[in-house]
Structures are given as C-alpha cells and as structure tokens.
C-alpha positions in Angstrom: 154.2 194.9 -98.4 156.5 192.5 -96.6 158.1 189.7 -98.6 156.8 187.1 -96.1 153.1 187.4 -95.1 153.9 185.6 -91.8 156.0 188.6 -90.7 153.3 191.2 -91.3 152.7 193.2 -88.1 155.9 192.1 -86.4 158.0 194.8 -85.0 161.6 195.2 -86.1 163.1 193.9 -82.9 161.3 190.6 -83.1 163.0 187.7 -84.9 160.0 186.2 -86.7 162.0 183.4 -88.4 163.4 182.2 -85.0 160.0 182.5 -83.4 158.2 180.5 -86.1 161.0 177.8 -86.1 160.6 177.5 -82.3 156.8 177.4 -82.6 156.9 174.6 -85.2 159.4 172.6 -83.1 157.0 173.0 -80.1 154.0 171.8 -82.1 156.0 168.8 -83.4 157.2 167.8 -79.9 153.8 168.2 -78.5 152.3 166.0 -81.2 154.9 163.2 -80.8 154.9 163.5 -77.0 151.1 162.9 -77.0 151.5 159.9 -79.3 154.2 158.5 -77.1 152.0 158.9 -74.0 149.1 157.3 -75.7 151.3 154.3 -76.7 152.6 154.0 -73.1 149.0 154.0 -71.8 147.9 151.4 -74.3 150.8 149.2 -73.4 150.1 149.6 -69.7 146.5 148.7 -70.2 147.5 145.6 -72.3 150.2 144.3 -69.9 148.8 145.4 -66.5 145.1 144.5 -66.8 
C-alpha cells in the first residue's frame, strides 16, 4: 500500500503532490473569485438601481 491514499493509482511519472496543491489552489481561487463577483453584483445593484 502507498503511504498516502490520495496517490493510489497514480503512475510514477505524475507528481501527485504538485497536482493536488494546484487543484487546492484552483478551488480556493474559484471560491474567492465567486464571492468577489457576488459582492460586486450586490454593490452594483445597491448603487445603480
């Protein structure tokens, strides 16, 4: 068994740690980007309507 369950099934040429780090950064930026867009839309509705 592999030490890290997240790396089970990964081939030897794939850098699982770098991939998972990139994926977590993508999810975090998507979440905060969505929050920022929602805030901008709320502020636009408040000030422009």
